[in-house]
C-alpha positions in Angstrom: -46.1 119.2 -6.0 -46.3 116.8 -3.0 -44.8 119.3 -0.6 -47.2 122.1 -1.7 -50.1 119.6 -1.4 -49.0 118.6 2.0 -48.9 122.2 3.2 -52.4 122.9 1.9 -53.8 119.8 3.4 -52.8 120.9 6.9 -55.6 123.6 6.8 -57.9 122.5 4.0 -59.7 119.5 2.6 -59.0 119.1 -1.2 -61.5 117.8 -3.7 -61.7 116.6 -7.3 -64.6 115.8 -9.6 -64.8 114.1 -12.9 -67.8 113.3 -15.2 -67.3 110.2 -17.2 -69.6 109.0 -20.0 -69.6 105.3 -20.9 -72.3 103.6 -23.0 -74.5 106.8 -22.9 -74.4 106.7 -19.1 -72.9 109.7 -17.2 -71.2 108.9 -13.9 -69.8 111.5 -11.5 -66.6 110.6 -9.8 -66.0 112.7 -6.7 -63.1 112.5 -4.3 -62.0 114.2 -1.1 -58.6 114.2 0.5 -57.7 115.6 4.0 -55.0 115.3 6.6 -56.4 114.1 9.9 -54.5 112.8 12.9 -51.2 112.0 11.2 -52.8 110.3 8.2 -54.2 111.2 4.8 -57.9 110.3 4.5 -59.1 109.6 1.0 -62.7 109.2 0.0 -63.8 108.4 -3.5 -67.4 108.0 -4.6 -69.1 107.2 -7.9 -72.7 108.5 -8.6 -74.7 107.1 -11.4 -78.3 108.4 -11.6 -79.6 108.2 -8.0 -77.1 105.5 -6.8 -73.9 106.4 -5.0 -71.2 103.9 -4.4 -68.2 104.4 -2.1 -65.2 103.2 -4.1 -62.5 104.1 -1.6 -62.4 105.1 2.1 -58.9 104.7 3.4 -56.3 106.3 5.7 -52.9 106.4 4.1 -49.5 107.4 5.7 -48.0 109.3 2.8 -48.8 111.3 -0.3 -46.9 108.9 -2.6 -49.1 106.2 -1.2 -52.2 108.3 -2.0 -50.9 108.9 -5.5 -50.3 105.2 -6.1 -53.8 104.3 -4.9 -55.4 107.1 -7.0 -53.6 106.1 -10.2 -54.2 102.4 -9.8 -57.9 102.5 -8.6 -59.5 105.7 -9.8 -59.7 108.2 -12.7 -57.8 110.8 -10.6 -54.2 111.8 -10.0 -53.0 113.9 -7.1 -52.7 117.1 -9.1 -56.5 116.9 -9.9 -57.2 117.9 -6.2 -57.9 121.5 -5.5 -58.7 123.5 -2.4 -62.1 125.3 -2.3 -62.0 128.9 -3.7 -62.3 130.3 -0.1 -59.1 128.5 0.9 -57.0 130.7 -1.4 -58.3 134.0 -0.2 
């Protein structure tokens, strides 16, 4: 999985989205992952109502490092990330 993800990231930004309901409040968790200048750039935001909070904005050196941060700090895992439909054409 990591080698396939690394190949896709050379040309495309990947994204993941999750809707989480807690105490009758719906929050949208959105994440983007791209490879830029020898590092993986991870951005994770949480939107509740009209408020958006940036949870993570980091540059990481490897996909295992990305996976570790995702699993410890977010609702995502690396396999949640997908390329936009136009990227597979």
